[in-house]
C-alpha positions as CSV (number, residue, x, y, z in Angstrom):
1,M,-15.8,-26.1,-11.7
2,S,-15.9,-22.1,-10.1
3,A,-16.7,-19.5,-12.7
4,L,-14.2,-17.2,-11.9
5,F,-11.0,-17.1,-13.4
6,P,-8.1,-19.1,-11.5
7,T,-6.3,-15.6,-10.9
8,Y,-5.9,-16.2,-7.2
9,K,-4.6,-18.8,-5.3
10,R,-7.0,-18.7,-2.6
11,F,-7.0,-20.4,0.7
12,N,-9.6,-22.9,1.6
13,L,-11.7,-20.1,4.0
14,S,-15.0,-19.1,3.1
15,V,-16.3,-15.5,4.4
16,K,-19.5,-15.1,6.1
17,Q,-18.8,-11.8,7.7
18,A,-16.4,-9.5,9.3
19,S,-16.6,-6.9,12.4
20,G,-13.2,-4.8,13.6
21,T,-10.7,-7.0,13.9
22,T,-12.3,-10.4,13.2
23,V,-13.6,-12.4,10.2
24,E,-16.1,-15.1,10.2
25,D,-16.3,-18.1,7.7
26,T,-19.2,-19.8,6.8
27,D,-18.4,-22.7,9.3
28,G,-18.9,-20.1,12.0
29,N,-15.1,-20.2,12.8
30,T,-13.4,-16.8,14.0
31,Y,-10.2,-15.7,12.8
32,L,-8.1,-12.2,13.7
33,D,-7.4,-10.6,10.8
34,F,-3.7,-9.5,10.8
35,G,-4.1,-8.9,6.9
36,A,-6.8,-6.1,7.0
37,G,-7.9,-7.3,3.2
38,I,-4.0,-6.7,1.9
39,G,-3.8,-3.3,3.7
40,V,-6.9,-2.3,3.0
41,C,-9.3,-1.8,6.1
42,N,-7.0,0.1,7.9
43,L,-9.7,1.3,10.4
44,G,-11.0,-2.6,10.7
45,H,-14.0,-4.3,8.6
46,R,-17.5,-2.0,8.6
47,H,-16.2,0.8,11.2
48,P,-19.1,2.5,12.1
49,D,-17.9,6.0,10.9
50,V,-17.3,4.7,7.3
51,Q,-20.5,2.6,7.3
52,L,-22.7,5.5,8.2
53,A,-21.5,7.7,5.6
54,L,-21.9,5.1,2.9
55,E,-25.3,4.9,4.3
56,N,-26.0,8.5,4.1
57,Q,-24.6,8.7,0.5
58,L,-26.4,6.2,-0.4
59,N,-29.8,8.1,0.4
60,Q,-28.3,11.2,-2.0
61,Y,-26.9,9.8,-5.1
62,W,-24.9,7.2,-6.3
63,H,-23.3,8.3,-9.7
64,V,-23.7,11.3,-11.9
65,S,-20.3,11.1,-13.7
66,N,-17.5,13.5,-13.8
67,L,-19.3,16.2,-16.1
68,Y,-20.7,17.9,-13.2
69,Q,-19.2,19.4,-10.1
70,Q,-19.5,17.2,-7.1
71,P,-18.8,19.1,-3.9
72,I,-17.8,15.9,-2.1
73,Q,-14.8,15.3,-4.4
74,E,-13.4,18.6,-3.4
75,A,-13.9,18.2,0.2
76,T,-11.9,14.4,0.0
77,A,-9.6,16.2,-1.9
78,K,-9.0,18.9,0.7
79,W,-8.4,16.1,3.4
80,L,-5.4,15.2,1.1
81,I,-3.6,18.0,0.1
82,E,-3.8,19.5,3.6
83,N,-1.9,16.4,4.6
84,S,0.7,16.0,1.8
85,T,2.7,17.8,-0.6
86,G,0.4,17.6,-3.0
87,D,-1.5,20.5,-4.5
88,Q,-3.9,19.0,-6.9
89,V,-5.8,15.4,-6.7
90,F,-6.7,13.1,-9.7
91,F,-9.7,10.1,-7.9
92,C,-9.8,6.7,-9.6
93,N,-10.5,3.2,-8.5
94,S,-7.5,1.4,-7.6
95,G,-3.7,1.4,-7.0
96,T,-3.0,0.2,-10.1
97,E,-4.9,3.4,-12.0
98,A,-3.1,5.9,-9.7
99,N,0.1,4.8,-10.5
100,E,-0.9,4.5,-14.3
101,S,-2.0,8.0,-13.7
102,A,1.0,8.8,-12.6
103,I,3.3,7.7,-15.2
104,K,1.0,9.4,-17.8
105,L,1.1,13.1,-15.7
106,A,5.2,12.3,-15.5
107,R,6.0,11.7,-19.2
108,K,3.0,14.4,-20.2
109,A,4.4,17.1,-18.2
110,T,7.8,16.8,-18.8
111,G,7.8,15.4,-22.2
112,K,10.7,12.8,-21.5
113,H,9.6,9.2,-21.2
114,K,12.2,7.5,-19.4
115,I,10.9,5.9,-15.7
116,I,13.4,4.8,-13.4
117,S,12.3,2.5,-10.4
118,F,13.6,-0.4,-8.6
119,K,14.1,-4.0,-8.8
120,Q,11.9,-6.0,-6.5
121,S,9.5,-3.3,-6.4
122,F,5.8,-3.4,-7.1
123,H,3.4,-0.7,-8.7
124,G,0.6,-3.1,-10.0
125,R,-0.6,-5.4,-12.7
126,T,-2.0,-2.9,-16.0
127,F,0.7,-2.6,-18.5
128,G,2.1,0.9,-17.3
129,S,2.1,0.1,-14.0
130,M,3.4,-3.6,-14.7
131,A,6.1,-2.3,-16.6
132,A,7.0,-0.1,-13.7
133,T,7.2,-3.0,-11.3
134,G,10.7,-4.5,-11.0
135,Q,10.3,-8.0,-10.7
136,E,10.5,-10.5,-13.5
137,K,7.8,-12.7,-12.1
138,I,5.2,-10.2,-12.5
139,H,6.3,-10.0,-15.9
140,T,6.2,-13.2,-17.5
141,G,4.1,-14.7,-20.2
142,F,2.6,-11.0,-21.8
143,G,5.4,-10.5,-24.2
144,P,7.5,-7.2,-24.3
145,M,6.9,-4.6,-21.3
146,L,6.5,-0.9,-22.5
147,E,9.6,0.5,-23.2
148,S,11.3,3.4,-21.3
149,F,11.3,1.9,-18.2
150,H,14.9,1.2,-16.3
151,Y,15.5,-1.1,-13.2
152,V,18.1,-0.1,-10.5
153,P,18.9,-1.8,-7.6
154,F,17.0,-0.3,-4.0
155,N,19.2,1.7,-1.8
156,D,21.7,2.0,-4.4
157,R,22.9,5.2,-4.6
158,D,25.2,5.2,-7.5
159,A,23.2,3.0,-9.6
160,V,20.5,6.0,-9.7
161,K,22.9,8.5,-10.4
162,R,24.3,6.1,-13.3
163,A,20.7,5.5,-14.7
164,V,19.7,9.2,-15.1
165,D,19.9,10.9,-18.2
166,G,18.4,13.5,-20.3
167,D,15.4,11.6,-21.0
168,T,14.8,11.0,-17.5
169,A,10.9,12.1,-16.5
170,A,10.6,10.5,-13.2
171,I,12.4,8.0,-10.4
172,M,9.4,6.0,-8.9
173,M,9.6,4.4,-5.7
174,E,8.0,2.9,-2.2
175,M,9.6,4.0,0.9
176,I,8.8,0.2,2.1
177,Q,8.7,-2.1,-0.6
178,G,5.4,-4.3,0.6
179,E,4.8,-7.2,-2.2
180,G,8.8,-6.9,-2.7
181,G,9.8,-8.3,1.0
182,I,8.9,-5.3,3.3
183,H,12.4,-3.6,2.3
184,M,12.9,-0.2,3.8
185,A,14.6,2.5,2.1
186,D,17.2,4.2,3.8
187,P,17.2,7.5,4.7
188,D,20.5,8.8,3.0
189,F,19.6,6.9,-0.2
190,V,16.0,8.3,0.0
191,Q,17.7,12.2,0.2
192,E,20.1,11.1,-2.8
193,V,17.5,10.2,-4.7
194,A,15.8,13.3,-4.2
195,H,18.8,15.4,-4.6
196,V,19.3,13.3,-7.9
197,C,15.4,14.6,-8.9
198,R,16.2,18.4,-8.6
199,Q,19.5,18.4,-10.0
200,N,18.4,16.7,-12.9
201,D,14.8,18.3,-13.6
202,V,13.5,14.8,-12.9
203,L,10.0,14.1,-11.1
204,L,9.8,12.1,-7.8
205,I,6.8,10.0,-7.6
206,I,6.2,8.4,-4.5
207,D,4.2,4.9,-4.5
208,E,2.2,4.8,-1.1
209,V,-0.5,2.7,-1.9
210,Q,0.1,0.1,0.7
211,T,2.3,2.4,3.1
212,G,0.3,5.7,3.1
213,I,-3.0,6.7,5.1
214,G,-1.4,6.3,8.6
215,R,0.0,2.7,8.2
216,T,3.7,3.8,8.8
217,G,2.3,6.2,11.9
218,K,2.2,9.0,9.3
219,P,-0.4,10.3,7.0
220,F,2.2,9.0,4.2
221,A,5.6,6.9,4.8
222,Y,7.9,9.5,2.9
223,Q,6.7,11.9,5.8
224,H,9.4,10.1,7.8
225,Y,11.9,10.9,5.4
226,D,12.3,15.1,4.9
227,I,11.3,15.1,1.3
228,S,8.9,17.0,-0.9
229,P,7.7,14.4,-3.6
230,D,6.4,15.6,-7.0
231,I,3.7,13.2,-7.1
232,I,2.3,10.8,-4.6
233,T,-0.3,7.5,-5.1
234,S,-2.5,6.6,-2.7
235,A,-5.3,3.4,-2.5
236,K,-5.8,0.3,-0.3
237,G,-6.5,2.1,2.9
238,L,-8.0,5.2,1.4
239,G,-11.1,4.1,1.4
240,G,-11.8,1.5,3.9
241,G,-12.4,-1.0,1.9
242,V,-14.6,0.9,-0.7
243,P,-12.8,0.6,-4.1
244,I,-10.6,3.9,-4.7
245,G,-7.4,5.4,-5.7
246,A,-5.6,8.9,-5.6
247,M,-2.6,10.6,-7.4
248,M,-1.7,13.7,-5.9
249,A,0.5,16.4,-8.0
250,K,2.1,19.6,-7.2
251,K,0.6,22.9,-8.9
252,T,3.1,23.1,-11.1
253,L,1.8,19.9,-12.9
254,R,-1.8,21.3,-13.0
255,D,-1.8,22.3,-16.7
256,A,-0.9,18.8,-18.0
257,F,-3.5,17.2,-17.1
258,G,-6.3,19.6,-18.8
259,P,-9.8,18.3,-20.2
260,G,-9.5,15.2,-22.3
261,S,-5.7,14.3,-21.0
262,H,-6.9,11.3,-18.4
263,A,-10.5,10.0,-17.2
264,A,-11.9,7.3,-15.2
265,T,-15.6,7.0,-15.5
266,F,-15.8,5.7,-12.1
267,G,-13.2,8.2,-10.4
268,G,-14.5,9.8,-7.5
269,N,-17.5,8.1,-7.1
270,P,-19.7,9.7,-4.2
271,L,-20.1,6.1,-2.3
272,A,-15.9,5.8,-2.0
273,M,-15.8,9.8,-1.8
274,A,-17.9,9.4,1.9
275,A,-16.1,6.4,2.7
276,A,-12.8,8.5,2.2
277,Q,-13.7,11.2,4.1
278,A,-14.7,9.1,6.8
279,V,-11.3,7.2,6.9
280,L,-9.3,10.6,6.6
281,K,-11.1,12.6,9.2
282,H,-10.1,9.4,11.6
283,V,-6.9,8.3,10.7
284,F,-5.3,12.1,9.9
285,Q,-5.8,12.9,13.6
286,D,-2.4,13.0,15.9
287,D,-3.6,11.1,18.6
288,F,-4.7,8.2,16.4
289,L,-1.4,8.3,14.4
290,H,0.7,8.0,17.3
291,G,-1.3,5.1,18.7
292,V,-0.4,3.5,15.5
293,T,3.2,4.3,16.2
294,E,3.2,2.9,19.8
295,K,1.3,-0.4,18.5
296,G,4.0,-0.7,15.9
297,R,6.6,-0.4,18.4
298,Y,5.0,-2.7,20.6
299,L,4.6,-5.5,17.7
300,Q,8.0,-5.3,16.8
301,E,9.0,-5.4,20.4
302,R,6.8,-8.5,21.3
303,L,7.9,-10.2,18.1
304,N,11.6,-10.0,18.8
305,K,11.3,-11.2,22.0
306,S,9.1,-14.1,21.3
307,V,10.6,-15.5,17.9
308,G,13.5,-13.0,17.1
309,D,16.0,-15.7,18.3
310,L,14.4,-18.7,16.3
311,P,16.7,-20.7,14.1
312,V,13.5,-20.3,11.2
313,V,13.3,-16.5,12.0
314,S,16.5,-14.4,9.8
315,S,15.1,-10.5,10.5
316,I,12.4,-8.8,11.5
317,R,11.6,-5.7,10.2
318,G,8.7,-2.9,9.1
319,K,7.6,0.6,10.1
320,G,4.2,1.4,12.4
321,L,2.0,-1.6,11.5
322,M,3.6,-2.6,8.3
323,I,5.8,-5.7,9.6
324,G,7.8,-8.6,7.9
325,I,9.5,-11.5,9.6
326,E,11.8,-13.1,7.2
327,C,12.2,-16.7,7.6
328,T,14.6,-18.7,5.8
329,E,12.4,-21.2,3.8
330,D,9.1,-21.1,2.3
331,V,6.4,-19.5,4.5
332,S,3.2,-20.9,2.4
333,H,2.7,-23.9,5.0
334,K,3.3,-21.3,7.9
335,I,0.5,-18.9,6.6
336,S,-1.8,-22.2,6.4
337,S,-0.7,-23.2,9.8
338,L,-1.2,-19.6,11.3
339,I,-4.6,-19.4,9.6
340,D,-5.6,-22.7,10.8
341,K,-4.9,-21.7,14.1
342,G,-7.1,-18.4,13.5
343,L,-4.6,-15.7,12.5
344,L,-4.9,-14.1,8.9
345,V,-1.7,-12.7,7.8
346,L,-0.1,-12.5,4.3
347,N,3.3,-13.6,2.0
348,A,5.6,-10.9,0.8
349,G,7.6,-13.1,-1.5
350,P,8.1,-16.4,-0.6
351,N,10.0,-16.4,2.5
352,V,8.5,-13.3,4.4
353,I,5.4,-13.3,6.6
354,R,4.0,-9.9,6.4
355,L,1.8,-8.4,9.2
356,L,-0.8,-5.4,8.2
357,P,-2.9,-5.5,11.2
358,P,-5.8,-3.0,11.3
359,L,-4.6,0.5,12.5
360,I,-7.2,-0.5,15.3
361,V,-6.0,-3.4,16.5
362,S,-5.4,-3.3,20.6
363,K,-2.4,-4.5,22.2
364,Q,-4.2,-7.5,23.9
365,E,-4.6,-8.7,20.0
366,I,-1.2,-7.9,18.7
367,D,-0.3,-10.1,22.3
368,V,-2.7,-12.9,20.9
369,A,-1.1,-12.8,17.2
370,V,1.9,-13.1,18.7
371,Q,1.4,-16.3,20.7
372,L,0.1,-18.0,17.3
373,L,2.8,-17.0,15.5
374,S,5.4,-18.0,18.4
375,G,3.6,-21.6,18.4
376,V,3.7,-21.9,14.8
377,L,7.3,-20.5,13.8
378,T,8.3,-22.9,17.2
379,D,6.5,-25.9,15.8
380,E,8.4,-25.3,12.3
381,K,12.0,-24.8,14.5
382,A,11.2,-28.6,15.8
383,S,10.0,-29.7,12.6
384,I,13.2,-29.2,11.1
385,T,16.0,-30.3,14.1
């Protein structure tokens, strides 16, 4: 029996090493990785720039605590604020911590308590971020959720307007619901949410944990929508595989997070900062982001041509290199078949195959992945006819 809690339903794959877009198991089998550690390894595994940055920092210092000035934190924060609407950054260790920080900041800065989020959203598994998550299956078994969270249907403008009241501190949303099934926010809906926030003195929190750091072809996905969020959260791709989270906010909120208001012992760890700087210097380049856009377009075109007309496929949607293939049935056995054939993919809910390849993926590797997907989905078609 394993010494680990069974909190994860693990595949029968034991990892030995990984490099670039390839994972190798302990039996010597290799896999093309279209999951990227659940959207974490945006520059692939062991990217040389990230590895060098980590090695250099290892030879300087690993941890001293946030009681002291650390120039590497300021330098990393500068990359984030220069590529977002944020002015201030709080570093932590994960996406759920970043969202906890956002919830605390919104409530403290406004003096109000209600947070509106969306059905099928996902914001994390600690109690605040879990309460913000609009999925009953995430709440089940943990007793009453924290009060003052209210869920409305995604892309429903009228529902948002009805939900806002004098105690609403913030609206919290994803531009693309990742865990919820790769559902994209409608541009008109996003504009209406931003308008409602401005009209009612409500903060707008954008959860970019999965969609940020180049995943959709922009530094952050909200930048496709011409809005200016008050608070932005980031994690996953930010550290290239090293644990890190960040919460960015406008300078008007600075005073709400004074000394003693919030903390994270390992937040802003110099190793994480070194990795993040290396990632951001690489990803936040126009040519690189243009390449993500082009490869995302190519992936969707190849998928539509190869599997879009199969009876088992009901839709293909996404942006950049964040793609969902919705099927007419549970996809767990399809994902297992793909792993057996050498392609690592994810699910997003029971019926969606989620593709989050490293942003460095080549068109040739996309062709290989589409061929494998086509084979498995065609086999499934044959099995149900």
